[in-house]
TORRO-625387 format. One record per residue (C-alpha): residue number from 0; residue in three letters; chain; x, y, z. Coordinates in Angstrom, 2 decimals. Each point is the difference from the previous one (the first is absolute). Layout:
BEGIN
+-----+------+-----+---------+---------+---------+
| seq | type | mol |      px |      py |      pz |
+-----+------+-----+---------+---------+---------+
| NUM |  Ala |   A |       X |       Y |       Z |
...
+-----+------+-----+---------+---------+---------+
END
This chain:
BEGIN
+-----+------+-----+---------+---------+---------+
| seq | type | mol |      px |      py |      pz |
+-----+------+-----+---------+---------+---------+
|   0 |  Unk |   A |  138.09 |  101.30 |   83.63 |
|   1 |  Unk |   A |   -2.18 |   -2.32 |   -2.06 |
|   2 |  Unk |   A |   -1.35 |    1.45 |   -3.27 |
|   3 |  Unk |   A |   -2.70 |    2.45 |    1.04 |
|   4 |  Unk |   A |   -2.06 |   -0.76 |   -3.10 |
|   5 |  Unk |   A |   -0.07 |   -3.66 |    0.98 |
|   6 |  Unk |   A |   -1.12 |    0.86 |    3.55 |
|   7 |  Unk |   A |   -2.80 |    2.17 |   -1.35 |
|   8 |  Unk |   A |   -1.06 |   -2.69 |   -2.47 |
|   9 |  Unk |   A |   -0.05 |   -2.60 |    2.78 |
|  10 |  Unk |   A |   -2.24 |    2.18 |    2.18 |
|  11 |  Unk |   A |   -2.45 |    0.71 |   -2.85 |
|  12 |  Unk |   A |   -0.06 |   -3.66 |   -1.04 |
|  13 |  Unk |   A |   -0.74 |   -1.16 |    3.55 |
|  14 |  Unk |   A |   -2.67 |    2.63 |    0.63 |
|  15 |  Unk |   A |   -1.34 |    0.11 |   -3.58 |
|  16 |  Unk |   A |   -0.55 |    3.67 |    0.69 |
|  17 |  Unk |   A |    2.15 |    3.04 |   -0.80 |
|  18 |  Unk |   A |   -1.69 |    1.95 |    2.81 |
|  19 |  Unk |   A |    0.62 |   -2.64 |    2.69 |
|  20 |  Unk |   A |    3.58 |   -0.52 |   -1.19 |
|  21 |  Unk |   A |    0.63 |    3.74 |    0.23 |
|  22 |  Unk |   A |   -1.30 |    0.01 |    3.60 |
|  23 |  Unk |   A |    2.17 |   -2.99 |    0.90 |
|  24 |  Unk |   A |    3.12 |    1.58 |   -1.50 |
|  25 |  Unk |   A |   -0.72 |    3.55 |    1.23 |
|  26 |  Unk |   A |    0.05 |    1.23 |   -3.60 |
|  27 |  Unk |   A |   -2.42 |    1.98 |   -2.11 |
|  28 |  Unk |   A |   -2.09 |   -1.93 |   -2.50 |
|  29 |  Unk |   A |    1.51 |    1.85 |   -3.01 |
|  30 |  Unk |   A |    3.48 |   -0.98 |    1.24 |
|  31 |  Unk |   A |   -1.05 |   -3.66 |    0.21 |
|  32 |  Unk |   A |   -1.51 |    0.16 |   -3.49 |
|  33 |  Unk |   A |    3.22 |    1.55 |   -1.34 |
|  34 |  Unk |   A |    2.17 |   -2.76 |    1.50 |
|  35 |  Unk |   A |   -2.22 |   -2.71 |   -1.51 |
|  36 |  Unk |   A |    0.10 |    1.72 |   -3.40 |
|  37 |  Unk |   A |    3.80 |    0.12 |    0.16 |
|  38 |  Unk |   A |    0.19 |   -3.71 |    0.83 |
|  39 |  Unk |   A |   -2.37 |   -0.91 |   -2.84 |
|  40 |  Unk |   A |    2.09 |    2.08 |   -2.39 |
|  41 |  Unk |   A |    3.17 |   -1.71 |    1.26 |
|  42 |  Unk |   A |   -1.43 |   -3.47 |   -0.70 |
|  43 |  Unk |   A |   -1.89 |    1.21 |   -3.08 |
|  44 |  Unk |   A |   -3.22 |   -1.71 |    1.13 |
|  45 |  Unk |   A |   -3.12 |    0.71 |    1.98 |
|  46 |  Unk |   A |    0.03 |   -1.37 |    3.54 |
|  47 |  Unk |   A |   -3.59 |    0.98 |    0.87 |
|  48 |  Unk |   A |   -3.30 |   -0.02 |   -1.83 |
|  49 |  Unk |   A |   -2.04 |    3.08 |    0.87 |
|  50 |  Unk |   A |   -3.74 |    0.43 |   -0.52 |
|  51 |  Unk |   A |   -3.32 |    0.75 |    1.67 |
|  52 |  Unk |   A |    1.74 |    1.44 |    3.05 |
|  53 |  Unk |   A |    1.90 |   -3.24 |    0.72 |
|  54 |  Unk |   A |    3.43 |   -1.39 |   -0.81 |
|  55 |  Unk |   A |    1.28 |   -3.54 |   -0.44 |
|  56 |  Unk |   A |    3.36 |   -1.57 |   -0.79 |
|  57 |  Unk |   A |    0.83 |   -0.93 |   -3.56 |
|  58 |  Unk |   A |    1.86 |   -3.29 |   -0.60 |
|  59 |  Unk |   A |    3.21 |    2.06 |   -0.06 |
|  60 |  Unk |   A |   -1.07 |    1.61 |    3.27 |
|  61 |  Unk |   A |   -0.58 |   -3.41 |    1.61 |
|  62 |  Unk |   A |    3.53 |   -1.05 |   -0.98 |
|  63 |  Unk |   A |    1.45 |    3.29 |    1.23 |
|  64 |  Unk |   A |   -1.76 |   -0.45 |    3.34 |
|  65 |  Unk |   A |    1.55 |   -3.45 |    0.49 |
|  66 |  Unk |   A |    3.46 |    1.46 |   -0.52 |
|  67 |  Unk |   A |   -0.75 |    3.12 |    2.09 |
|  68 |  Unk |   A |   -1.00 |   -2.20 |    2.94 |
|  69 |  Unk |   A |    3.30 |   -1.86 |   -0.17 |
|  70 |  Unk |   A |    2.21 |    3.02 |   -0.72 |
|  71 |  Unk |   A |   -1.44 |    2.22 |    2.74 |
|  72 |  Unk |   A |   -0.03 |   -2.88 |    2.47 |
|  73 |  Unk |   A |    3.66 |   -0.80 |   -0.69 |
|  74 |  Unk |   A |    0.92 |    3.67 |    0.26 |
|  75 |  Unk |   A |   -1.71 |    0.30 |    3.39 |
|  76 |  Unk |   A |    1.89 |   -3.08 |    1.19 |
|  77 |  Unk |   A |    3.28 |    1.49 |   -1.28 |
|  78 |  Unk |   A |   -0.59 |    3.24 |    1.91 |
|  79 |  Unk |   A |   -0.86 |   -1.89 |    3.17 |
|  80 |  Unk |   A |    3.00 |   -2.34 |   -0.15 |
|  81 |  Unk |   A |    2.47 |    2.81 |   -0.73 |
|  82 |  Unk |   A |   -1.43 |    2.05 |    2.87 |
|  83 |  Unk |   A |    0.49 |   -2.97 |    2.32 |
|  84 |  Unk |   A |    3.62 |   -0.45 |   -1.15 |
|  85 |  Unk |   A |    0.73 |    3.61 |    0.93 |
|  86 |  Unk |   A |   -1.81 |   -0.30 |    3.34 |
|  87 |  Unk |   A |   -2.70 |    2.48 |   -0.95 |
|  88 |  Unk |   A |   -3.64 |   -0.06 |    1.00 |
|  89 |  Unk |   A |   -1.52 |    2.35 |   -2.51 |
|  90 |  Unk |   A |   -2.36 |    0.19 |   -2.93 |
|  91 |  Unk |   A |   -3.73 |   -0.28 |   -0.64 |
|  92 |  Unk |   A |   -2.26 |   -2.27 |    2.06 |
|  93 |  Unk |   A |   -3.46 |   -0.57 |   -1.49 |
|  94 |  Unk |   A |   -2.41 |   -1.19 |    2.67 |
|  95 |  Unk |   A |   -3.67 |   -0.79 |   -0.55 |
|  96 |  Unk |   A |   -2.55 |   -0.33 |    2.76 |
|  97 |  Unk |   A |   -3.69 |   -0.52 |    0.34 |
|  98 |  Unk |   A |   -1.88 |    3.05 |    1.18 |
|  99 |  Unk |   A |   -0.32 |   -0.74 |    3.73 |
| 100 |  Unk |   A |    3.70 |   -0.85 |    0.34 |
| 101 |  Unk |   A |    1.10 |    2.98 |   -2.10 |
| 102 |  Unk |   A |   -2.11 |    2.50 |    1.93 |
| 103 |  Unk |   A |    0.45 |   -1.18 |    3.58 |
| 104 |  Unk |   A |    3.13 |   -2.17 |    0.28 |
| 105 |  Unk |   A |    2.61 |    0.62 |   -2.70 |
| 106 |  Unk |   A |    0.67 |    3.75 |    0.31 |
| 107 |  Unk |   A |    1.74 |   -0.59 |    3.34 |
| 108 |  Unk |   A |    1.93 |   -2.99 |   -1.38 |
| 109 |  Unk |   A |    1.20 |    1.95 |   -3.05 |
| 110 |  Unk |   A |    0.92 |    3.02 |    2.11 |
| 111 |  Unk |   A |    2.13 |   -2.02 |    2.39 |
| 112 |  Unk |   A |    1.66 |   -1.93 |   -2.85 |
| 113 |  Unk |   A |    0.87 |    3.24 |   -1.79 |
| 114 |  Unk |   A |    1.53 |    1.39 |    3.19 |
| 115 |  Unk |   A |    2.35 |   -3.01 |    0.02 |
| 116 |  Unk |   A |    0.72 |    0.11 |   -3.74 |
| 117 |  Unk |   A |   -0.40 |    3.60 |   -1.24 |
| 118 |  Unk |   A |    1.24 |   -0.84 |   -3.53 |
| 119 |  Unk |   A |   -2.88 |   -2.42 |   -0.64 |
| 120 |  Unk |   A |   -2.86 |    1.54 |   -2.00 |
| 121 |  Unk |   A |   -3.13 |   -1.84 |    1.06 |
| 122 |  Unk |   A |   -3.18 |    0.34 |   -2.01 |
| 123 |  Unk |   A |   -3.31 |   -1.32 |    1.30 |
| 124 |  Unk |   A |   -2.67 |   -1.18 |   -2.42 |
| 125 |  Unk |   A |   -3.47 |   -0.47 |    1.48 |
| 126 |  Unk |   A |   -2.73 |   -2.32 |   -1.25 |
| 127 |  Unk |   A |   -2.13 |   -2.93 |    1.08 |
| 128 |  Unk |   A |    1.69 |   -3.35 |    0.62 |
| 129 |  Unk |   A |   -0.81 |   -1.34 |   -3.45 |
| 130 |  Unk |   A |    1.52 |    3.02 |   -1.76 |
| 131 |  Unk |   A |    3.17 |   -0.03 |    2.11 |
| 132 |  Unk |   A |    0.63 |   -3.73 |   -0.52 |
| 133 |  Unk |   A |   -0.42 |    0.40 |   -3.76 |
| 134 |  Unk |   A |    2.52 |    2.86 |   -0.01 |
| 135 |  Unk |   A |    2.54 |   -2.05 |    1.98 |
| 136 |  Unk |   A |   -0.51 |   -3.00 |   -2.30 |
| 137 |  Unk |   A |    0.71 |    2.13 |   -3.07 |
| 138 |  Unk |   A |    3.13 |    1.43 |    1.71 |
| 139 |  Unk |   A |   -1.18 |    3.61 |   -0.01 |
| 140 |  Unk |   A |    0.28 |   -0.07 |    3.82 |
| 141 |  Unk |   A |    2.86 |   -1.44 |    2.07 |
| 142 |  Unk |   A |   -2.32 |   -1.33 |    2.68 |
| 143 |  Unk |   A |   -3.49 |    0.32 |    1.38 |
| 144 |  Unk |   A |   -1.69 |   -0.24 |    3.37 |
| 145 |  Unk |   A |   -3.58 |   -1.25 |   -0.20 |
| 146 |  Unk |   A |   -2.85 |   -1.52 |    1.99 |
| 147 |  Unk |   A |   -0.89 |   -2.60 |   -2.64 |
| 148 |  Unk |   A |   -0.55 |   -3.61 |    1.09 |
| 149 |  Unk |   A |    0.84 |   -1.59 |   -3.35 |
| 150 |  Unk |   A |    3.05 |    1.11 |   -1.98 |
| 151 |  Unk |   A |    0.97 |   -0.15 |   -3.66 |
| 152 |  Unk |   A |    2.15 |   -3.05 |   -0.83 |
| 153 |  Unk |   A |    2.75 |    2.28 |   -1.38 |
| 154 |  Unk |   A |    0.51 |    1.52 |    3.45 |
| 155 |  Unk |   A |    1.81 |   -1.00 |    3.14 |
| 156 |  Unk |   A |   -2.01 |    0.99 |    3.08 |
| 157 |  Unk |   A |    1.11 |    0.11 |    3.62 |
| 158 |  Unk |   A |   -2.20 |    0.96 |    2.91 |
| 159 |  Unk |   A |    1.35 |    2.94 |    1.99 |
| 160 |  Unk |   A |   -2.71 |    0.50 |    2.65 |
| 161 |  Unk |   A |   -3.70 |   -0.39 |    0.78 |
| 162 |  Unk |   A |   -2.59 |    2.77 |   -0.17 |
| 163 |  Unk |   A |   -3.29 |   -0.13 |    1.89 |
| 164 |  Unk |   A |   -3.22 |    1.23 |   -1.60 |
| 165 |  Unk |   A |   -2.87 |    1.32 |    2.08 |
| 166 |  Unk |   A |   -3.51 |    1.37 |   -0.48 |
| 167 |  Unk |   A |   -0.34 |    3.79 |    0.09 |
| 168 |  Unk |   A |   -3.19 |    2.00 |    0.42 |
| 169 |  Unk |   A |   -1.11 |    3.41 |    1.25 |
| 170 |  Unk |   A |   -0.47 |    0.43 |    3.77 |
| 171 |  Unk |   A |   -3.78 |    0.29 |   -0.58 |
| 172 |  Unk |   A |   -0.29 |   -3.26 |   -1.95 |
| 173 |  Unk |   A |   -1.97 |   -2.89 |    1.61 |
| 174 |  Unk |   A |    3.13 |   -2.20 |   -0.03 |
| 175 |  Unk |   A |    2.20 |    2.57 |    1.74 |
| 176 |  Unk |   A |   -0.61 |   -1.46 |    3.49 |
| 177 |  Unk |   A |    0.84 |   -3.59 |   -0.96 |
| 178 |  Unk |   A |    3.19 |   -1.50 |    1.46 |
| 179 |  Unk |   A |    0.41 |   -2.33 |   -2.99 |
| 180 |  Unk |   A |   -1.82 |   -0.55 |   -3.29 |
| 181 |  Unk |   A |   -0.61 |   -3.27 |   -1.84 |
| 182 |  Unk |   A |   -0.23 |   -0.15 |   -3.80 |
| 183 |  Unk |   A |   -3.70 |   -0.93 |    0.21 |
| 184 |  Unk |   A |   -0.77 |    3.20 |    1.94 |
| 185 |  Unk |   A |    1.19 |    2.11 |   -2.94 |
| 186 |  Unk |   A |   -2.71 |   -1.34 |   -2.34 |
| 187 |  Unk |   A |   -2.55 |    2.25 |    1.72 |
| 188 |  Unk |   A |    1.89 |    3.26 |   -0.61 |
| 189 |  Unk |   A |    1.02 |    2.09 |   -3.00 |
| 190 |  Unk |   A |    3.56 |   -0.97 |   -0.95 |
| 191 |  Unk |   A |    2.66 |    2.17 |   -1.66 |
| 192 |  Unk |   A |    2.41 |   -2.26 |   -1.92 |
| 193 |  Unk |   A |    3.38 |    0.39 |   -1.65 |
| 194 |  Unk |   A |    0.17 |   -0.33 |   -3.77 |
| 195 |  Unk |   A |    0.45 |   -3.41 |   -1.71 |
| 196 |  Unk |   A |    3.71 |   -0.70 |   -0.52 |
| 197 |  Unk |   A |    1.10 |    1.49 |    3.31 |
| 198 |  Unk |   A |    1.74 |   -2.20 |    2.54 |
| 199 |  Unk |   A |   -2.47 |    1.07 |    2.69 |
| 200 |  Unk |   A |   -2.97 |   -1.04 |   -2.15 |
| 201 |  Unk |   A |    1.57 |   -3.38 |   -0.72 |
| 202 |  Unk |   A |    0.70 |   -0.65 |    3.69 |
| 203 |  Unk |   A |   -3.42 |    1.11 |    1.25 |
| 204 |  Unk |   A |   -1.92 |   -1.96 |   -2.66 |
| 205 |  Unk |   A |    1.92 |   -3.16 |    0.93 |
| 206 |  Unk |   A |   -0.64 |    0.69 |    3.70 |
| 207 |  Unk |   A |   -3.75 |    0.25 |   -0.56 |
| 208 |  Unk |   A |   -0.08 |   -3.20 |   -2.06 |
| 209 |  Unk |   A |    1.91 |   -1.95 |    2.66 |
| 210 |  Unk |   A |   -2.55 |    1.23 |    2.57 |
| 211 |  Unk |   A |   -2.88 |   -1.25 |   -2.16 |
| 212 |  Unk |   A |   -1.04 |    3.49 |   -1.14 |
| 213 |  Unk |   A |   -0.29 |    0.58 |   -3.75 |
| 214 |  Unk |   A |    1.65 |    3.38 |   -0.77 |
| 215 |  Unk |   A |   -2.80 |    0.57 |   -2.53 |
| 216 |  Unk |   A |   -2.51 |   -0.06 |    2.86 |
| 217 |  Unk |   A |    1.49 |    3.12 |    1.61 |
| 218 |  Unk |   A |   -1.83 |    3.29 |   -0.45 |
| 219 |  Unk |   A |    2.86 |    1.64 |   -1.92 |
| 220 |  Unk |   A |   -0.83 |    3.68 |   -0.24 |
| 221 |  Unk |   A |    3.08 |    0.94 |   -2.03 |
| 222 |  Unk |   A |    3.49 |   -1.17 |   -1.00 |
| 223 |  Unk |   A |    2.87 |    2.41 |    0.54 |
| 224 |  Unk |   A |    3.64 |    0.04 |   -1.05 |
| 225 |  Unk |   A |    1.82 |    1.13 |    3.14 |
| 226 |  Unk |   A |   -0.10 |   -0.28 |    3.81 |
| 227 |  Unk |   A |   -0.36 |    3.79 |    0.26 |
| 228 |  Unk |   A |   -3.14 |   -0.07 |   -2.14 |
| 229 |  Unk |   A |   -1.44 |   -2.85 |    2.10 |
| 230 |  Unk |   A |    0.65 |    1.84 |    3.25 |
| 231 |  Unk |   A |   -1.57 |    3.17 |   -1.35 |
| 232 |  Unk |   A |   -3.24 |   -1.75 |   -0.98 |
| 233 |  Unk |   A |   -0.16 |   -2.06 |    3.20 |
| 234 |  Unk |   A |    0.46 |    3.11 |    2.16 |
| 235 |  Unk |   A |   -3.27 |    1.38 |   -1.41 |
| 236 |  Unk |   A |   -1.87 |   -2.96 |    1.49 |
| 237 |  Unk |   A |   -1.05 |   -1.49 |   -3.34 |
| 238 |  Unk |   A |    1.44 |   -3.43 |    0.74 |
| 239 |  Unk |   A |    2.86 |   -2.11 |    1.32 |
| 240 |  Unk |   A |    3.27 |   -1.13 |   -1.59 |
| 241 |  Unk |   A |    2.90 |   -2.33 |    0.68 |
| 242 |  Unk |   A |    3.43 |    1.62 |   -0.13 |
| 243 |  Unk |   A |    3.55 |   -0.47 |    1.23 |
| 244 |  Unk |   A |    0.64 |    0.88 |    3.64 |
| 245 |  Unk |   A |    2.96 |    2.07 |   -1.22 |
| 246 |  Unk |   A |   -2.26 |    2.38 |   -1.90 |
| 247 |  Unk |   A |   -2.32 |    1.54 |    2.60 |
| 248 |  Unk |   A |    2.17 |    1.06 |    2.97 |
| 249 |  Unk |   A |   -0.63 |    3.72 |   -0.56 |
| 250 |  Unk |   A |   -3.79 |   -0.41 |   -0.35 |
| 251 |  Unk |   A |   -0.19 |   -2.01 |    3.24 |
| 252 |  Unk |   A |    1.88 |    2.71 |    1.88 |
| 253 |  Unk |   A |   -2.35 |    2.67 |   -1.36 |
| 254 |  Unk |   A |   -2.99 |   -2.27 |    0.78 |
| 255 |  Unk |   A |   -1.24 |    0.23 |   -3.59 |
| 256 |  Unk |   A |   -0.12 |   -3.79 |   -0.26 |
| 257 |  Unk |   A |   -0.39 |   -3.06 |    2.19 |
| 258 |  Unk |   A |    1.97 |   -3.20 |   -0.69 |
| 259 |  Unk |   A |   -1.29 |   -3.43 |    1.00 |
| 260 |  Unk |   A |    1.95 |   -3.27 |   -0.35 |
| 261 |  Unk |   A |   -1.47 |   -2.78 |   -2.09 |
| 262 |  Unk |   A |   -0.82 |   -3.37 |    1.53 |
| 263 |  Unk |   A |    1.89 |   -2.07 |   -0.98 |
| 264 |  Unk |   A |    2.84 |    2.49 |   -0.44 |
| 265 |  Unk |   A |    0.91 |    0.86 |   -3.56 |
| 266 |  Unk |   A |    3.70 |    0.32 |   -0.78 |
| 267 |  Unk |   A |    1.83 |   -0.08 |   -3.30 |
| 268 |  Unk |   A |    3.65 |   -0.38 |   -0.92 |
| 269 |  Unk |   A |    1.81 |    2.88 |   -1.64 |
| 270 |  Unk |   A |    2.33 |   -1.34 |   -2.67 |
| 271 |  Unk |   A |    3.17 |    1.27 |   -1.61 |
| 272 |  Unk |   A |   -0.03 |   -1.09 |   -3.64 |
| 273 |  Unk |   A |    2.93 |   -0.02 |   -2.43 |
| 274 |  Unk |   A |    0.50 |   -1.58 |   -3.43 |
| 275 |  Unk |   A |    1.12 |   -3.63 |   -0.06 |
| 276 |  Unk |   A |    3.20 |   -1.00 |   -1.74 |
| 277 |  Unk |   A |    1.40 |    3.52 |   -0.10 |
| 278 |  Unk |   A |    3.20 |    1.31 |    1.51 |
| 279 |  Unk |   A |   -0.88 |    1.95 |    3.14 |
| 280 |  Unk |   A |    2.30 |    2.95 |    0.59 |
| 281 |  Unk |   A |    1.52 |    0.79 |    3.35 |
| 282 |  Unk |   A |   -2.23 |    3.10 |    0.11 |
| 283 |  Unk |   A |   -3.21 |   -2.00 |   -0.48 |
| 284 |  Unk |   A |    1.15 |   -2.69 |    2.44 |
| 285 |  Unk |   A |    0.88 |    2.62 |    2.62 |
| 286 |  Unk |   A |   -3.35 |    1.74 |   -0.38 |
| 287 |  Unk |   A |   -1.94 |   -3.29 |    0.19 |
| 288 |  Unk |   A |    1.77 |   -0.89 |    3.26 |
| 289 |  Unk |   A |   -0.45 |    3.52 |    1.38 |
| 290 |  Unk |   A |   -3.71 |    0.20 |   -0.95 |
| 291 |  Unk |   A |   -0.74 |   -3.44 |    1.45 |
| 292 |  Unk |   A |    1.59 |    0.94 |    3.32 |
| 293 |  Unk |   A |   -1.70 |    3.40 |    0.22 |
| 294 |  Unk |   A |   -3.46 |   -1.27 |   -0.98 |
| 295 |  Unk |   A |    0.26 |   -2.70 |    2.66 |
| 296 |  Unk |   A |    0.82 |    2.71 |    2.55 |
| 297 |  Unk |   A |   -2.94 |    2.17 |   -1.07 |
| 298 |  Unk |   A |   -2.44 |   -2.95 |    0.09 |
| 299 |  Unk |   A |    1.06 |   -1.09 |    3.49 |
+-----+------+-----+---------+---------+---------+
END
């Protein structure tokens, strides 16, 4: 087991927050603070500057973080390679996913993978595409699955399947009887948008621009951070939204919402992202292959 104090330091240094590091590590904040104090006493130097409710790395902390990245990365590779030599498929698997994928697609994938490999401890981290890609790039996640169009240069991205986005509205909305909706038609109606930084927002903004519609010209009533929030607002009749087809199956069955295809159709690739130039363990490789196959099946 790698030095626990070093693991705790690495989490605090990456998050620049004792509270967030404690949540990530499933520890209490006093326990995190104690581990950092022990490490500072061991090296006889401060690793963090604290003040005005914020923390930052000292020069010694910056140096320690460089070494922690390398040491923890090498240790993870050692664990993975030894497990492969003994024919085991076990250990932690840190998966990040943007909100739509995490809520409506990945639970089934993770459940089926765990049934095949019960000694694998999968942990799912949820955030928008930008957040997940940053976490993968800094090696705090093994891989991510996002809807982003552009990817960070430090990442290797491979498309696993396509996801269609459609307009949703309440059954009483004026657009509910349309068989298809063009981008220009949406300018005349209140629009509920995803938050900036989400993969859905990036895709829809680009779609409007390509259709000659400035996203700024839409009557954006509010910006929300999850598909569930969008569906809840839209079901009240306040406006329309564009969401993944995978996210509204239940509401269609209950007749709480109506879904209308866009014209032209709007699809986006879902991408598996992993760090470039890093050894990929058999566990990560197996999960990438498994997730790609399953997501293709679900999207069919």
